[in-house]
C-alpha positions in Angstrom: -16.3 -13.9 -12.5 -13.3 -13.2 -14.6 -12.4 -9.3 -14.6 -14.5 -8.5 -11.6 -13.1 -5.9 -9.2 -13.4 -6.9 -5.7 -11.0 -5.1 -3.6 -11.5 -1.0 -3.1 -8.5 0.9 -5.7 -6.1 2.4 -3.9 -5.9 6.5 -4.1 -2.5 7.3 -2.4 0.7 5.9 -0.6 3.1 6.8 2.0 5.5 6.1 4.4 7.0 6.6 7.7 9.5 5.7 10.1 7.8 2.7 10.1 4.7 1.6 8.3 3.4 1.9 4.4 0.1 3.3 4.8 -2.4 3.0 1.3 -5.2 5.1 1.0 -8.3 3.1 -0.5 -11.1 4.8 -3.0 -13.4 3.6 0.0 -12.1 6.0 2.9 -10.2 3.3 4.7 -6.8 3.7 5.2 -4.6 0.6 5.2 -1.0 0.9 7.9 0.9 -2.1 7.6 4.7 -2.0 8.7 7.4 -2.0 6.1 9.4 -5.1 7.2 6.7 -7.2 5.8 7.9 -6.2 2.5 11.8 -6.5 2.4 12.6 -4.8 -1.0 10.6 -2.0 0.0 12.6 -1.7 3.4 15.9 -1.7 1.7 14.9 0.6 -0.7 15.5 4.2 -0.6 12.9 7.0 -0.3 13.1 7.8 -3.8 12.6 4.2 -4.7 9.9 3.6 -2.7 8.3 6.8 -3.9 8.8 5.5 -7.7 5.3 3.7 -7.4 2.3 3.5 -10.2 -1.6 2.2 -8.8 -3.4 -0.3 -10.8 -6.8 -1.0 -9.8 -5.6 -3.7 -8.2 -2.7 -2.9 -6.1 0.8 -1.0 -6.4 3.7 -1.4 -8.0 7.7 -0.7 -7.7 9.2 -1.6 -10.7 12.6 -0.1 -9.9 12.4 -2.4 -6.4 11.2 -5.4 -8.0 7.6 -5.6 -5.6 4.2 -5.8 -6.2 1.5 -5.2 -3.3 -2.2 -6.4 -3.7 -4.9 -4.7 -2.1 -6.7 -8.0 -1.4 -4.1 -9.3 0.6 -3.6 -6.5 2.4 -7.5 -6.6 3.4 -7.4 -10.1 3.9 -6.8 -10.5 7.4 -3.7 -7.3 8.4 -4.8 -3.9 8.5 -5.2 -0.9 10.9 -6.8 2.2 10.3 -4.5 5.5 10.5 -4.2 7.0 13.6 -6.4 10.5 14.1 -4.0 13.8 13.2 -4.3 16.8 15.2 -5.9 19.2 13.4 
């Protein structure tokens, strides 16, 4: 069906030393290595933080990078480790 939204929308993006973490509206967090996205890997911290969210993904205009949530969910994701309170 045209225009049907299948994947949950992203609500936040954060980075650590090796990974990008994407929070989704359904409560899941997807973590993937930054190395999967060479443009992000080579980008500065400021460039990585200059993104916008759309219903289907994350976009970095300055780095010419787009990541679809459906792609992240396809077969490679993990849940963020629990944080100590």
